[in-house]
C-alpha positions, 0 to 999 in steps of 0.5 A: 098701617098707612105709614108701614105701607109707605115704608114697605113701598120705599123698601121694595123700590130701593131693592128693585133699584139696586137689583136693576143696577146690579143687572145693568152693571153685570152686563157692562162688566161681562162685556169688559171681562169677555174683552180681557179674556179675548186679549189673554187668548190672543197673547197667551194662546189659552182660552177661558170660558165661564158659566156665570158672572154677577156684579154688585153695586153695593159691594163693588164686586164682581164674581165669575163662576165655574171657569174652565181654562183650555190650552192651545191644543184645545185640551182642558188645563184647569178649572176654577169654582169662583173668582171674586174681585172687590174694590177695584176701580178703573181710574184710581187705586181704591183704599181696599182691593181684594181678589179671591180664587176658590177651588183652582184644580188642574185637569186630569189631562194636564196632570197626565202630561206631568213628568214622572218625577213631578209631585202629583200630590201637590199638583192634584190639590185644590187651591184657594188664593186670596189677596188683599191690599189696603191703601191710605192715599193720605199717608201713602201707607199700604199693606198687602196680604197674600194667602195661598192654600193647597187644601189639606196639605199646606198654606202659605201666607205673606204680608208686606207693609209699605210706606211712601207707596203713592208713586208705586200705586200711580205707576201701577195705574199708569202701566195698567192704562198703557196696557189697556191702550195697547190691547193685543199689540206688543209695546215698542222698545220705547214704550218698554223703556218708559214703563221700566223707568216709571217703575224704577222711579216709583220703587226708588221712593218706596219704604218697606216697613214690615214683612212676614212669611208663614208656612203652615201644615194643613194636614198632609204636609209631612206626607208631601215632604216625605214623597218629595224626598223619596223621589230624591232618594232621601229619608226625612231623617237624612234631610234633617241631618243635612239641614243641621249640617248646612246651618252650622256653616250658613251665615244665619242668626241663631234664632233663625237657625233654631227655628229652621231646625225646629220646623224640619223636626215638627213640620208644623209651621214656620214663621219669619218676620222683620220690622225694617227701620223707618225713613229708609228707602228700599235701596238704602236698606239693601245697602245696609244689609249688604254691609252686614253680610257675614254678620248674621246677629247684627243683621238680625238686629238691624231688621228686627228679625223674628223666627219661630218653627214648630 
């Protein structure tokens, strides 16, 4: 019993310590978030306020709840149920960083200002955004995932695999520090040139390895397409016929052409991916692609293009 009591005391003390650390970290993070939001207000003319903020030491994460965005005219623009950031570090690129935005919706006031030909179904949707980056400092490899979901309508997923991305990560960190130092001040012409040079040099070393883009019907995508076409005076059948005619003349591979045709018929999903040659920079790959323009089958083979539509 005595040993159990000691264990219980240790556990309670540990939990209490973590809770205190979380509280202290939350206060520190709140100061920084408020500072960043104030800078955004100065630079963009919009104001963002939130109901609550919390930070976790163990999870290395920060969550902001119930954010309201107000325009320069003091009218509401959008609401966000929650924003969660995990893994980000101030002085280095973390091996795993993540951003999740849940239930982003435009305000009724904002929707009322849209032009008559705007797609109200898409504008009035609730959006979830999730980004994830895994970075291996030793190898320089990185993977970036991006997912945007208009609830019950359509989902878009994007994945990018990179090699020799260390220079790009360092450049990103350096640019972030420059921006922090500038605060609300605009960079000088010399500083802008320095930033552009830093970024261009980093991109020159980058080796893209893979890319995949996927579009998925989440329920009402067909209705969205039909609504958009109706505003343009077209039917779904007319659009399908037009796409088929354009594909007959377009310089695309047979596999990609077939995938697009199937997608316009089913409006269920479309996935396009490519696996790029190893050991070649982005500039070298672009040069190869340029020389193969007008040769769709050879180009598809060079980038290992795969496509599927339903």
